[in-house]
C-alpha positions in Angstrom: -81.7 8.4 -31.9 -78.9 8.3 -29.3 -79.1 10.7 -26.4 -77.0 13.9 -26.8 -75.1 14.9 -23.6 -74.7 18.5 -22.9 -71.9 17.9 -20.4 -70.1 15.3 -18.4 -67.6 15.7 -15.5 -64.8 13.5 -16.5 -63.0 12.9 -13.2 -61.8 9.3 -14.0 -58.4 8.1 -15.1 -59.0 9.6 -18.6 -60.0 11.0 -20.8 -60.5 14.1 -18.7 -62.3 17.2 -19.7 -60.5 19.2 -22.4 -59.4 22.8 -22.2 -61.9 25.1 -23.8 -59.2 26.3 -26.2 -58.6 22.8 -27.5 -62.3 22.2 -28.1 -62.7 25.6 -29.9 -59.7 24.6 -32.2 -61.4 21.4 -33.2 -64.0 23.4 -34.9 -61.4 25.1 -37.2 -61.9 24.5 -40.9 -60.4 21.2 -42.0 -57.3 21.9 -44.2 -54.9 19.7 -46.1 -52.0 17.9 -44.4 -49.6 19.5 -46.8 -51.2 23.0 -46.6 -48.5 25.6 -45.5 -50.8 26.6 -42.6 -50.9 23.1 -41.3 -47.1 22.7 -41.7 -46.6 25.8 -39.6 -49.1 24.4 -37.0 -47.3 21.1 -36.9 -44.0 22.8 -36.4 -45.5 25.0 -33.4 -47.0 21.9 -32.0 -43.7 19.9 -32.1 -42.0 22.9 -30.4 -44.6 23.0 -27.7 -44.2 19.2 -27.1 -40.4 19.7 -26.7 -41.2 22.2 -23.9 -43.6 19.9 -22.0 -41.3 16.9 -22.5 -38.3 18.9 -21.3 -36.2 18.0 -24.3 -34.3 19.5 -27.3 -34.9 16.3 -29.4 -35.7 17.2 -33.0 -37.7 14.0 -33.3 -40.4 15.1 -31.0 -43.9 15.0 -32.5 -47.5 14.0 -32.1 -47.9 10.4 -33.3 -51.2 9.7 -35.1 -52.2 7.2 -32.5 -53.3 7.1 -28.9 -50.8 6.5 -26.1 -51.0 2.8 -26.6 -49.8 3.4 -30.2 -46.9 5.4 -28.6 -46.0 2.4 -26.5 -45.9 0.2 -29.5 -43.8 2.7 -31.4 -41.3 2.8 -28.6 -40.7 -0.9 -28.6 -41.1 -1.8 -32.3 -38.3 0.8 -33.1 -35.9 -0.3 -30.3 -36.1 -4.1 -29.8 -36.1 -7.0 -32.2 -35.7 -10.8 -31.9 -33.6 -11.8 -28.9 -32.9 -8.3 -27.6 -33.3 -8.1 -23.8 -35.9 -5.7 -22.4 -36.0 -5.1 -18.7 -39.3 -3.8 -17.7 -40.4 -2.5 -14.3 -44.0 -3.7 -13.5 -45.9 -2.0 -10.8 -49.3 -1.8 -12.5 -51.3 -2.5 -15.7 -49.2 -0.4 -18.0 -45.9 -1.9 -17.0 -47.6 -5.2 -17.8 -48.6 -4.0 -21.1 -45.0 -2.9 -21.9 -44.0 -6.5 -21.4 -46.6 -7.8 -23.7 -45.7 -5.3 -26.5 -42.0 -6.0 -26.0 -42.6 -9.7 -26.3 -44.6 -9.4 -29.5 -41.7 -7.4 -31.0 -39.4 -10.4 -30.3 -37.6 -9.2 -27.2 -36.6 -11.5 -24.3 -38.5 -9.8 -21.5 -37.1 -9.5 -18.1 -39.9 -8.5 -15.8 -39.2 -6.8 -12.4 -42.4 -7.0 -10.5 -43.5 -4.8 -7.7 -46.6 -4.7 -5.5 -49.3 -2.7 -7.1 -49.6 0.6 -5.3 -45.8 0.8 -4.8 -43.2 2.8 -6.8 -40.6 1.4 -9.0 -37.4 0.2 -7.0 -34.7 1.5 -9.3 -32.0 -0.5 -7.8 -33.8 -3.8 -8.4 -34.6 -2.8 -12.0 -31.0 -1.8 -12.8 -29.7 -5.1 -11.2 -32.1 -7.3 -13.2 -29.8 -8.0 -16.2 -26.1 -7.0 -16.8 -26.6 -5.8 -20.5 -30.2 -5.2 -21.7 -31.0 -3.4 -24.9 -33.7 -1.4 -23.2 -34.9 -0.6 -19.8 -38.5 0.6 -19.5 -40.7 2.0 -16.8 -44.0 4.0 -16.2 -43.4 7.4 -14.8 -47.1 7.8 -13.6 -48.9 4.4 -13.4 -52.5 5.2 -14.3 -53.8 1.9 -12.9 -52.5 2.6 -9.3 -52.0 6.3 -9.0 -48.3 5.8 -8.3 -45.4 8.2 -9.2 -42.0 6.6 -9.6 -38.5 8.0 -9.7 -37.5 7.4 -13.2 -34.6 9.8 -13.2 -32.5 7.4 -11.2 -33.1 4.7 -14.0 -32.1 7.2 -16.7 -29.0 8.2 -14.8 -27.8 4.6 -14.3 -29.0 2.9 -17.5 -25.4 2.4 -18.9 -25.4 1.3 -22.5 -29.2 0.5 -22.5 -31.9 2.7 -24.0 -34.3 4.0 -21.5 -38.0 4.0 -22.5 -40.5 6.0 -20.3 -44.3 6.1 -20.2 -45.5 9.6 -19.4 -49.1 9.3 -20.3 -50.4 10.6 -17.0 -47.6 13.1 -16.3 -47.0 15.1 -19.4 -48.4 18.6 -19.1 -49.2 18.4 -15.6 -46.2 17.0 -13.5 -42.5 17.7 -13.7 -41.0 15.9 -16.8 -37.4 16.4 -17.8 -36.6 14.0 -20.5 -33.2 15.2 -21.4 -32.1 15.7 -17.8 -33.4 12.3 -16.7 -32.0 10.4 -19.5 -35.1 9.3 -21.3 -34.2 8.0 -24.8 -37.7 7.3 -26.0 -40.8 8.7 -24.4 -44.5 8.4 -25.2 -47.6 9.9 -23.8 -51.2 10.7 -24.6 -53.2 13.9 -25.1 -56.3 13.1 -23.0 -55.0 13.6 -19.5 -53.0 16.6 -18.2 -52.6 18.0 -21.7 -56.4 18.6 -21.8 -57.1 17.4 -25.4 -59.4 14.6 -26.5 -57.8 11.2 -27.0 -56.2 10.5 -30.4 -52.6 11.6 -30.4 -49.5 10.3 -28.8 -46.8 12.9 -27.9 -43.6 11.1 -28.7 -39.9 12.0 -28.4 -36.7 10.2 -29.4 -33.1 11.1 -28.5 -30.4 11.1 -31.2 -28.8 8.2 -29.3 -31.9 6.1 -29.7 -32.4 7.2 -33.2 -29.0 6.1 -34.2 -29.5 2.7 -32.6 -33.0 2.1 -33.8 -34.2 -0.9 -35.6 -33.7 0.0 -39.3 -36.5 -2.1 -40.7 -39.1 -2.4 -37.8 -42.1 -4.7 -38.0 -44.4 -1.7 -38.3 -44.2 0.4 -41.4 -46.7 2.9 -39.9 -44.8 3.4 -36.7 -41.2 3.5 -38.2 -39.6 6.6 -36.5 -37.1 6.8 -39.5 -40.1 7.6 -41.7 -42.0 9.5 -39.2 -39.2 11.9 -38.5 -39.1 12.9 -42.1 -42.8 13.5 -42.1 -42.4 15.9 -39.3 -39.5 17.6 -40.9 -37.2 16.5 -38.0 -33.4 17.2 -38.3 -33.4 18.1 -42.0 -36.3 20.5 -42.1 -37.6 18.9 -45.2 -40.8 17.0 -45.5 -41.5 13.5 -46.8 -44.9 12.1 -47.3 -45.8 9.3 -44.7 -49.6 9.4 -44.0 -52.5 11.9 -43.8 -52.2 13.7 -40.5 -55.2 14.1 -38.2 -55.1 17.8 -38.9 -58.0 18.8 -36.7 -56.6 16.8 -33.7 -53.2 18.5 -34.1 -55.0 22.0 -34.1 -56.6 21.0 -30.8 -53.2 20.0 -29.4 -51.6 23.2 -30.5 -54.3 25.3 -28.8 -53.9 23.3 -25.6 -50.2 23.7 -25.6 -50.5 27.4 -26.2 -52.9 27.7 -23.3 -50.6 25.7 -21.0 -47.5 27.6 -21.9 -49.3 30.9 -21.5 -50.2 30.1 -18.0 -46.6 28.8 -17.5 -45.6 25.2 -17.2 -44.4 25.7 -13.6 -47.8 27.3 -12.7 -49.6 24.4 -14.4 -47.8 21.9 -12.4 -48.3 23.8 -9.2 -52.1 23.8 -10.0 -52.1 20.0 -10.5 -50.1 19.6 -7.2 -52.5 21.7 -5.3 -55.6 20.0 -6.6 -54.1 16.5 -5.9 -53.1 17.5 -2.4 -56.5 18.9 -1.6 -58.4 15.9 -3.0 -56.2 13.5 -0.9 -56.8 15.5 2.3 -60.5 15.7 1.6 -60.9 12.1 1.0 -59.2 11.3 4.2 -61.4 13.7 6.0 -64.3 11.7 4.7 -62.8 8.6 6.4 -61.5 7.0 3.4 -58.1 5.4 2.9 -55.7 6.1 0.0 -54.3 3.3 -1.9 -51.0 4.4 -3.4 -47.9 4.4 -1.2 -47.4 7.6 0.8 -44.7 9.8 -0.7 -45.4 8.4 -4.2 -48.9 9.6 -4.9 -49.8 11.1 -8.2 -51.1 14.6 -8.1 -53.0 14.0 -11.4 -54.7 10.8 -10.4 -55.7 9.7 -6.9 -56.5 6.1 -5.9 -58.7 5.5 -2.9 -59.9 2.3 -1.3 -63.6 1.4 -1.5 -64.9 1.2 2.0 -66.0 -2.2 3.4 -69.6 -3.0 2.6 -69.9 -0.5 -0.2 -70.9 -1.5 -3.7 -68.3 0.4 -5.9 -70.2 0.1 -9.1 -73.5 1.4 -7.3 -71.6 4.5 -6.2 -70.1 5.2 -9.6 -73.6 4.7 -11.1 -75.1 7.2 -8.7 -72.5 9.8 -9.5 -73.1 9.3 -13.3 -76.9 9.5 -12.9 -77.2 12.3 -10.5 -74.1 14.4 -11.1 -73.2 13.5 -14.7 -69.8 12.7 -13.1 -67.5 9.8 -14.0 -64.8 8.4 -11.6 -62.9 5.3 -12.5 -63.0 1.8 -11.2 -59.8 -0.1 -10.3 -58.4 -2.5 -12.9 -57.4 -6.2 -12.7 -57.6 -7.7 -9.2 -58.3 -4.1 -7.7 -61.4 -3.6 -10.0 -63.8 -3.7 -7.0 -61.3 -2.4 -4.4 -60.2 1.0 -5.5 -61.7 4.1 -7.3 -59.5 6.3 -9.4 -60.2 10.0 -9.4 -58.4 12.3 -11.9 -57.7 16.0 -11.5 -56.2 16.6 -14.8 -55.9 19.5 -17.2 -58.7 22.0 -16.5 -60.0 19.7 -13.8 -56.9 20.4 -11.7 -58.8 23.1 -9.8 -60.3 23.8 -6.4 -63.8 23.7 -7.9 -63.3 20.1 -9.1 -62.1 19.0 -5.7 -65.1 20.6 -3.9 -67.5 19.0 -6.4 -66.0 15.5 -6.3 -65.9 15.5 -2.4 -69.5 16.7 -2.1 -70.8 14.3 -4.7 -69.0 11.3 -3.3 -70.1 12.1 0.2 -73.7 12.0 -1.0 -73.2 8.9 -3.1 -71.7 7.0 -0.2 -74.7 7.7 1.9 -77.4 7.1 -0.7 -76.1 4.6 -3.3 
């Protein structure tokens, strides 16, 4: 029989620990996806998502998919054979955008950046004179870098602007309408403090009018999904059986975040990120992401010379039931990724991580 964990400190790149309110809601009785109680819950959830997205878009809803499903929905509904997609790449998830766009038939124009550096909006905007879409990651989970995507949205011209907000939504400032985001996707398992399984998704009227009318994916067709969520018309059309329990958890987490106040939650994430960065440097460690563009929700730190990164992570897991993340790709053994997201954006988390890491470095 597999071991049953009583607790785990999830201080990696995600999933993070969930808000208690979200976990409590997961134990609610299962109800039908057309039950009036669920329809009301879905409406409340969509309204809460509009708040954390910073949008008035009627087509803002929790996709029944993880954040990667949200990425696929963004591209399959906006690009088709021969359409030009300009993609800013400064980490793994920018690279993944390129691959998803390619599989949707797009001609992909990559704008590569050094990992650890923010997106250079000027280079991205100059990469092609008339792209169908411009895409960028707001908070790059693989490197801990925050990019100024508002400049891309403000200068996109006729292009549609796609933004990945997986590691920013619910914890960092995010203003989809003000920043010109046409299509945005995210995940629940990070700053929103909900287990993985849903992708908060938003589509502007501009993007909806210019969508691919018969996309390659029936399941992710936003024309059909909008009707399922009652967007624009208020009526419902059956599309698929919703993950009713997951949506109950998301509703509860959004209620909790908005009761605290979105600005207060963002300030809490900022304080935790700043304290962690300062503490890591006091331990003599070097931060990886470029100064001035470091995420509050996810900190990347360089593994010291002569230290076995996997041994340290294993020590933390065995002795503290604590998870921190390895790097990815070429940086797998070069950096650690430490998340302070959702309920983990707290002084207690920072103290615990720093103390445990100090011991692990000495003993692992």
